[in-house]
N, C-alpha and C positions, 0 to 999 in steps of 0.2 A: 505334637508336642504338649505338654502340661502346661497350664497357665501358671503364670506365678501368682502365688498367693499375696493379697492385698498389703498384707502386714509386712512384707517381704520386699513389696514395690518400693512401700513406704520408706523401710529402712535405707534401703540401697540408694533411694533417690534423696536421702538427706544425707548421708555418707559422701555422695558425690558431690554433693552441694559443698559440706564442709571441705571437701578436696580442692573445691574450685572448678570442678569439672561441669560444663553446661550442657553437655552433650547428653541426650537423651535415649542414644541409639539402642541402648541395652535395656530399656523398659518397653515392655509387651504388653499386648491386649488389653483389656478393659482397666487392668492395673492402672496401666498410665493416665489413662483419663481420671482416674479415682484420685492420682496423686496430684495432678495439675488444679483439685479442687480442697487439696487434703491439708494437713497439719504441717506437714513438713514443706509445702511451699510459702504457707503464711510465715512460719519462722524464719524461712531463709530470705523471706521479701522478695520473692520471685514473681514477676507480674504473671499470673494465670491465663490473660490472653494470649501470650507467647508460648506460654508452656501447650495450652491447646493448639495453637497454629503449629507448633513443631509435631504434635502429636499427628494432626489431622494431614499434615503434608506426607509424612514416612507412611501414612497407612493409606492415603489416596481417598479419605473418606471426608468428602465435602460437607456431609450432615454435621459432621464436629466442627467445622468452622462456625456453625451456628451458634455454639456454646461462646465463641468469642463476642465480648461486651463492644469493645471498642471497634466503629468501623473502619480504620485504615489497615490495623492488622487482621480483621475479617474478610476484607475484600482481596486484600495481597493473599491471604490464604486461599482463596477462591482460584485466584489468577496462579498462583504455582502449581497447585493441585492439576489445573486445566493444562499447563504447559508440560508439566509432568508427565502426564498419561496422553497428551494430545487430544484431548477431549473439549471439543469447542463448546458441547452442551452445559458445560459447569460454567462457562461466561456469562451464560443468562442469569445467573442469580447475582449479576451485577449490573450497574447502572451505565449508561452512554456517558453522561455527564454526572458524576457524584459530588458529594460535599469535598469539602476542602481536607486533604490530605490521604482522600481514599484513591483507590485505583480503579480504573475505568475500563468498561466491556471491552472497549476500543483497543486497549493496549493486550488486554488478555487473549482477544480473537489474533492481534497481530504475533504475540508469542507463540499462540497454538500453529498458526501457520508456518512459522519460521521452524518450530521444531519439527512438525510432520513433512516440512517442504510441498504442502499442498496449497496452491495459491486460489482454490476455490474458495478457502476459509475466508480469504480477505473480502470476498464479494458480500460475506454476512456484515461488514461495516456498511455498506451502502454508500451514500452521501454525507455522511456524520463524519467529523474531523475533531480532534482536541489538540490542543499543544500544551507542552511540558517544558520548563526552562532547560531543563539537562538533556532531555530526549528528543525534543523538538516535536513537529507536527506527527500526528497518526493518523492517517486516513486509509482508504483504499488503495490508494496509490503509493504512499510510502510502504504500504504492507507487501504490496506485490515487487517492490525495489528490494525490501529486503529476502523477500523468500526468491528473488531473482527469477520470477517468471511470472507470465499473464497466461491464464486459461483460454488457447483458442486464438492466442493475439502473437502470432513469430515475429510482427515485427517492433512491438513494443518491448517482447523481450530481448529482439537484438539490441534496441537503443539501452536498456539496462544493463547491457552486458558490455555496452561500447559508446558509453554517452560521450566521451571525447570526440567521437567520429561523427556526430549529429549536431551540428552546429546551425546550418541554414535550412530553409524549408525544402529544398530541391534533395537534402540528404536522404530523406525518407523515400521519394521517388527513386533514387539510386539505389537503395537498399533493397526495393521491391524488385528492380529489373534485374541486379547483381545476384540477389540472394544474399548479400554481404555488406557490410557498411563501406563508404567511402575512405580512403587512405588521406584525402586530401582536406583540409581547414581553409581552403583559398575561397570556395564559394564558385570556381570555376566550371564545375561539373553539371551546371545548367545545359549548357552545350552539348555533352554528353547524353544527357536524360532526353533531351529534344530529338537526337540524333536517333536513340532508340525508338522512341515514340510515334515519328513519323517514316518509320522502315515499314513497308508494308508487311512484309515476310515476319515481323515481331508483333505490331499493335493494328488495331483498329479502332475507329471513332465509333463508339456507342452513342454518343449525344453531344450536341454542341448547341449554342446560340446563346439568346440574352433574354433575361427575365427582369421583370420591374422589382424594384427594392421589396424586399421580406419575402417574395414569392420564391421558393425552391423548385430547382427543375423537375418534371415530372418525368424521372427517370429509375429504375429497378437497379440500385448499384448492387455489385458481386464484390467480395474480396478480393484485393488485389488490382482494382480499378484504380487509375493514375488520374487524378482531377488537375486539370490545368487553370487558372483562374485569373483574370483581369477586370479590370475597372471600366474604363470609358472605350476602349475598343476590344476586338477579340485577342485574346492571349498569344504570345509567341510561345511555343512549347520549348524552344530553346534557351528563352531569356523573358519567362513569365513572371508579374509580380509575387505569384504564391503556386505552390505546389503540394497537393494531398493525397493520400491513398485511403480507400476504402477497407476498413477492416471490423470484423465483428460487430456488424449492425451499426457503426460510427463511422466517421472520416477523421484519421488520424494525421496530424500536422505536427511539425516542429516549430515552435516560437523561440525565436532568437533573441536574448537578452545579454546587456553586457554587465559582467560581474563586477562590482564597485570595489571590491579587493584586489583584482589583478588588471581590471581593464579590458578584459579578454571579452570576445562574444563566446556566450554558453549556450547551447539548445536546449529545449525542454518539449518533453513530448507531450500533447495533449489530443484530445479525442472528442469530437463534438458530433450531433447529428448535421445532416446534410444541410437543413434550413439555416442553421446558424452562419454558416459562411453566406450567406444571400441577406442577410438582415444586419441591423446596428450590432457591431461586435463588441464586447466587453472582455475584456483580460485582467488577469492579476499578475502585476510582478512580483516572482517567485522570490526576490531579495527583500522586497519593503514591504510587500503584501497590499501596496496601493494598487487600486481598480483606474483602468483606462479605457475610453472608448474610442473606436477608430472613427474618424471622419468620413470615410471611405468604405462603400458597401460593393462587396463582388455583384457584378452583373451579368458577366460574360465567361463562358466556361467551355471548355473542349473535355470531354471523358473518354479515356483510352483504356482498351481491355487488351490483354495479351490473347494472341491466337493460340 
């Protein structure tokens, strides 16, 4: 296709502005870039930054974003190109914690992850997080949630798709045993979990015992191992203080909190290293952001593995 002469681009551009049309889809090639800095734009009092942004996004040209002087539209330019093309590398032109009004690399990565359906993009976020008034918190965890999948984490994926069925700590062990979430929200399934764990045809004990505070058991966990934890005495697998499941190199758990709006208990998935469970445990209330430390430390444990 022949490139439109610059003088014709400017003429068409000016005519479109006079007609009140702000769409630039008909302007092609280098002529559009020239139009953004040309006389027609100045006469029409059109912001060159947004003119460049429009051109860059439609041409998927992140280099053209660099012509944008103001940081907010420049960072938005990068983000929208990354999202459009599903290219996480474009996000690297952005900062995790930018200035006021600018867009964050973290939001860029989350958009790419959602666009491509690839939860591994969420891993690029790492431990960083940002919070916005209208979009809320953006983190690796919220990114996984929006994608609806966590790589290599079937239990967490099950939680993301069935949150209403994960309210109590034993719900995670139940899901590991049955391969599906519990249909009950009463907490009565502790005895059901215990019945399976103590069935010698289904599970066997990998390790059990007592440890001093701050010392994790010396055990090599495998994905799917179910941990039953207690305080002053050996836990009863049919009615233990806490249940957790090894997954992806960590130990997953459901932490239950009361929703202040509904006064109902709601569970939140959380994963921590094994040692965390046997040390002073600090958790964050997902509703208030307040941190609290448990006065009790788990010291007794039984670890079950499926036969």
